[in-house]
C-alpha positions in Angstrom: 122.1 104.1 74.1 122.0 101.1 76.4 122.1 97.8 74.5 120.8 94.8 76.4 121.3 91.2 75.1 118.6 88.9 76.4 119.7 85.3 77.1 116.7 83.1 78.1 116.8 79.3 78.2 114.1 77.2 76.7 111.9 74.7 78.4 109.9 76.8 80.9 107.9 74.7 83.3 105.0 76.4 85.1 102.1 75.2 87.1 98.8 74.3 85.4 95.5 74.9 87.1 93.7 71.9 88.5 96.9 69.9 88.7 100.0 69.7 90.8 101.7 73.1 90.9 105.4 73.3 90.1 107.6 76.3 90.5 108.7 78.3 87.4 112.0 77.0 86.2 113.2 80.3 84.8 112.3 83.9 84.3 108.8 85.0 85.1 106.9 88.2 84.9 104.1 89.0 87.4 101.7 91.9 88.0 100.0 93.1 91.2 96.4 94.0 90.7 95.2 96.5 93.5 91.8 95.9 95.0 90.7 99.6 94.6 91.3 99.5 90.8 90.9 95.8 90.4 88.7 95.6 87.3 90.9 97.9 85.2 94.0 96.2 86.4 92.6 92.7 85.6 91.6 93.9 82.1 95.1 95.4 81.6 96.6 92.0 82.6 94.3 90.2 80.2 95.1 92.6 77.4 98.8 92.0 77.9 98.6 88.3 78.6 101.6 87.6 76.3 103.8 89.7 78.6 102.8 88.1 81.9 103.1 84.7 83.6 101.7 85.3 87.0 98.7 87.3 88.3 98.8 88.5 91.9 95.6 90.2 92.8 96.2 92.5 95.8 92.8 91.8 97.3 92.9 90.1 100.7 93.5 91.9 104.0 94.2 90.7 107.5 91.8 92.8 109.7 92.6 94.0 113.2 90.4 91.2 114.7 92.5 88.5 112.8 89.8 87.8 110.2 90.6 87.8 106.4 88.5 90.1 104.2 88.2 90.3 100.5 88.5 93.9 99.3 87.7 93.5 95.6 84.0 92.8 95.0 84.6 91.5 91.4 87.5 89.2 92.3 85.5 86.0 91.9 84.0 87.3 88.7 87.4 88.0 87.1 89.2 85.1 88.6 88.2 82.6 85.9 89.5 85.0 83.2 92.8 85.5 85.0 93.3 81.7 85.3 92.6 81.3 81.6 95.3 83.7 80.5 98.0 83.2 83.2 100.1 80.3 84.2 99.8 81.0 88.0 97.4 83.1 90.1 98.9 83.9 93.5 96.9 86.6 95.3 98.3 88.8 98.1 97.1 89.1 101.7 98.2 92.3 103.4 98.0 94.0 106.8 97.0 97.4 105.4 94.6 99.8 107.0 93.3 103.3 106.1 96.6 105.1 106.7 99.3 102.5 106.5 100.3 99.0 107.5 99.8 97.5 111.0 102.5 95.2 112.3 100.6 94.7 115.6 97.8 92.7 114.0 100.4 90.3 112.6 102.2 90.3 115.9 99.0 89.2 117.7 98.8 86.2 115.5 102.4 85.0 115.2 103.1 85.3 119.0 100.2 83.0 119.8 100.4 79.3 119.0 96.6 79.0 118.8 96.3 82.1 116.6 99.1 81.0 114.3 97.5 77.6 113.8 94.2 79.1 113.0 95.6 81.7 110.6 97.7 79.1 108.8 94.6 76.9 108.4 92.5 79.8 107.1 95.1 80.7 104.5 95.3 77.2 103.3 91.5 77.0 103.1 91.5 80.3 101.2 93.8 79.0 98.6 91.8 75.8 98.2 88.5 77.6 98.1 89.4 79.6 95.1 91.6 76.9 93.5 94.6 79.2 93.6 98.2 78.3 93.0 99.4 79.8 96.3 99.3 82.9 98.5 101.6 85.9 98.9 102.3 87.3 102.4 102.5 91.1 102.1 102.8 91.8 105.8 104.6 95.1 106.1 105.9 97.3 109.0 106.4 94.2 111.2 107.7 94.7 114.7 111.5 94.2 115.0 111.1 91.9 118.0 108.9 89.6 115.9 111.7 88.5 113.6 111.9 84.9 115.0 108.1 84.5 115.4 107.6 85.6 111.7 110.3 83.1 110.6 108.5 80.3 112.5 105.1 81.4 111.0 106.4 81.3 107.5 108.1 77.9 108.0 104.8 76.4 109.3 102.7 78.0 106.5 104.9 76.8 103.7 104.9 73.3 105.1 101.1 73.2 105.1 100.8 74.8 101.6 103.3 72.3 100.2 101.1 69.4 101.4 98.5 70.8 99.1 101.0 71.4 96.2 100.6 75.2 96.7 103.2 77.9 96.7 104.2 80.6 99.3 105.6 84.0 98.2 106.8 86.5 100.8 107.0 90.2 100.1 110.0 92.1 101.4 110.8 95.8 102.1 113.9 96.8 100.1 117.2 97.1 102.0 120.9 97.1 101.2 122.0 95.6 104.6 120.4 94.0 107.6 118.1 97.0 107.9 117.9 100.5 109.4 114.3 100.6 110.6 112.0 98.1 112.3 110.2 96.9 109.2 113.4 95.9 107.4 115.0 94.5 110.6 112.0 92.3 111.2 112.5 90.5 107.8 115.3 88.0 108.0 116.1 87.5 104.3 118.4 84.5 104.8 115.9 82.5 106.9 112.9 83.5 104.9 114.8 82.4 101.8 115.2 78.9 103.2 111.4 78.5 103.6 109.4 80.5 101.1 109.2 79.5 97.4 109.9 83.1 96.3 110.8 86.4 97.9 109.4 89.5 96.1 111.5 92.6 97.0 109.7 95.9 96.6 112.5 97.8 95.0 110.7 101.2 95.0 109.5 103.9 97.4 113.0 105.1 98.0 111.1 108.3 98.3 107.5 108.1 99.5 104.4 110.1 100.2 105.6 111.9 103.3 109.3 112.1 102.4 111.0 115.0 100.5 110.5 114.8 96.8 112.9 112.6 94.8 113.3 109.5 92.7 111.1 106.5 93.5 113.9 104.0 92.7 117.3 105.6 91.8 119.4 103.2 89.7 122.4 103.0 92.1 120.1 102.1 95.0 118.3 99.6 92.9 121.6 97.9 92.1 122.6 97.9 95.8 119.4 96.2 96.8 119.9 93.6 94.1 123.5 93.0 95.3 122.3 92.4 98.9 119.6 90.1 97.6 122.2 88.0 95.7 124.3 87.8 98.9 121.4 86.6 101.1 118.7 84.8 99.1 119.0 81.7 96.9 119.3 83.0 93.4 116.3 81.1 92.0 114.0 82.7 94.6 114.6 86.4 93.9 111.8 88.4 92.4 112.3 92.1 92.0 109.3 94.4 92.4 109.3 97.3 89.9 107.3 100.5 90.7 105.4 101.7 87.6 103.7 104.7 89.2 104.5 108.3 90.2 104.3 110.7 93.2 103.2 114.3 92.9 104.7 116.5 95.7 103.5 120.1 96.4 105.7 122.6 98.1 103.3 123.0 101.1 104.6 119.9 103.1 101.4 118.0 102.4 101.8 114.2 101.6 102.5 113.5 97.9 99.7 112.1 95.8 100.2 108.8 94.1 99.4 108.8 90.4 99.2 106.1 87.7 101.7 106.5 84.9 98.9 107.4 82.5 97.6 110.1 84.8 101.2 111.4 85.1 101.9 111.6 81.4 98.5 113.2 80.9 99.3 115.8 83.6 102.5 116.7 81.9 100.6 117.3 78.7 97.9 119.3 80.4 100.6 121.5 82.1 102.6 121.8 78.8 105.8 120.7 80.5 108.5 118.3 79.4 109.6 115.3 81.4 113.2 115.7 82.4 115.7 113.0 82.9 118.0 113.0 85.9 121.2 111.2 84.8 122.6 110.9 88.4 119.6 108.9 89.6 118.6 107.5 86.2 115.0 108.7 87.0 112.6 111.1 85.5 110.6 114.1 86.8 108.9 117.3 85.9 107.7 120.5 87.7 104.8 122.8 87.3 102.9 125.5 89.1 99.2 125.3 90.0 97.0 127.5 92.1 99.9 129.2 93.7 101.8 126.0 94.6 104.8 124.5 92.8 104.7 120.8 92.2 107.4 118.2 91.6 106.5 114.9 90.0 108.9 111.9 89.9 108.0 108.9 87.8 109.4 105.8 86.1 109.8 106.3 82.3 110.5 103.7 79.7 114.1 104.9 79.6 114.6 104.4 83.4 112.6 101.1 83.3 114.9 99.8 80.6 117.9 100.5 82.8 116.4 98.4 85.6 115.5 95.6 83.2 119.1 95.6 82.1 120.2 95.0 85.8 117.7 92.2 86.0 119.0 90.5 82.9 122.7 91.1 83.7 122.2 89.4 87.1 120.1 86.6 85.8 117.3 87.4 88.3 114.5 84.8 88.6 111.7 87.3 87.8 110.0 90.7 88.2 106.7 91.8 89.5 105.0 95.1 88.5 103.4 97.5 91.0 101.0 98.3 89.9 98.7 97.4 87.0 95.9 99.8 86.0 96.9 102.9 84.1 100.2 101.7 82.7 100.7 102.9 79.1 101.2 100.3 76.4 104.7 101.6 75.7 105.9 100.2 79.1 104.5 96.7 78.3 106.3 96.9 74.9 109.6 97.7 76.6 109.2 94.7 79.0 108.1 92.4 76.2 111.0 93.4 74.0 113.5 93.0 76.8 112.4 89.4 77.4 111.4 88.3 73.9 107.7 88.2 74.8 
C-alpha cells in the first residue's frame, strides 16, 4: 500500500469574477470539458464542485481561415453555472480539425505581424466578451521552425491579457528532453515559462490511437516528464495534465477507440473480464475477444491514479488538470479529493 501524506498550506488566493484576477497561490485542480460532450462534462464539474478550482471548457477552435469558432452550442448557457461553482474559468482554444491538429494554421498567423496582431486582439476580445479569467492556448503539432515565432506570439498575447488582468495558460506536449519530434521541439519550455502564467503539460498519450497498444501514462515516464519540467519551468507555473480515459485496441491494425472510464469499466463487466494491473508500468489493462477479434484495453484506474497523485504531492507541483470530464466514475473524484483534503 502506498501511503501519501498531504501537506497543503493555508491561505489560498484565487481570482474572483468581476474583479481583478490574481493567480492561484497554491495547489489547484482543474478539469477540461470537451466540446463534443460539453453538457455532461459541465454537469460532472458542477456535481464535483468541491474537488475543482478551475473549469477549462475545451470549446474554441482556430479554423484554417484564421477565424475562431465556438464548438459547444450550450457553452453560453452553462457558463454562468460554471462561474458560480469555480474560482476561475479559463477555456481552451485549439487548432484541431477532423483527424488531428494542424500546425500550419498557427504558422500562418504567428509568421505574419498583421495576422498576429489581429489574433491577439481577437483572443483578448473573446476573453472580455464572456467575462472569462483568461484563455488557454492548446496549439498542438506546431512546426519545429516556428519555435521563435511562437515564443514571440505568446509574449505579445500575455502582455495584452495582463493589461486586462487576465491569465494566459499554454498547453504543452509531454517530453523528457528537448524533444524528439517536431511538435515537442517547437515548444520551448524555458522561454514559454518566462511569459505564460501557467504551463499545462499533457502527461498522457504515451501510447495513442495509431500506436501499438500499451499504457497511456506509465509511471516511470510520468516521473521523467515531471523531472524535466522541474528543470526547465518555474515551479509555481507547472500544471500536470492527467489522462482519465482509455484506449481500446483491436488486433486488426485499426486505430484504437477512445473510451471514457465509465464506458471502459462497463465494457469489462459486459465481457466478464477482470482488470489486470501491470506493476512494471503501474498501469491497468484487460483483454477480451469479440466477433473474431482480440482486444486490449489500457486505462487509468484509481490505483494508478493514486500513484501519480503521489508524484504530484512529493514534488510539490502547482496543480493538476484532468482530461477529460464526462464519464469519470465518482471513485476517481473521491481519490483526488482524499489526496488533497477536498
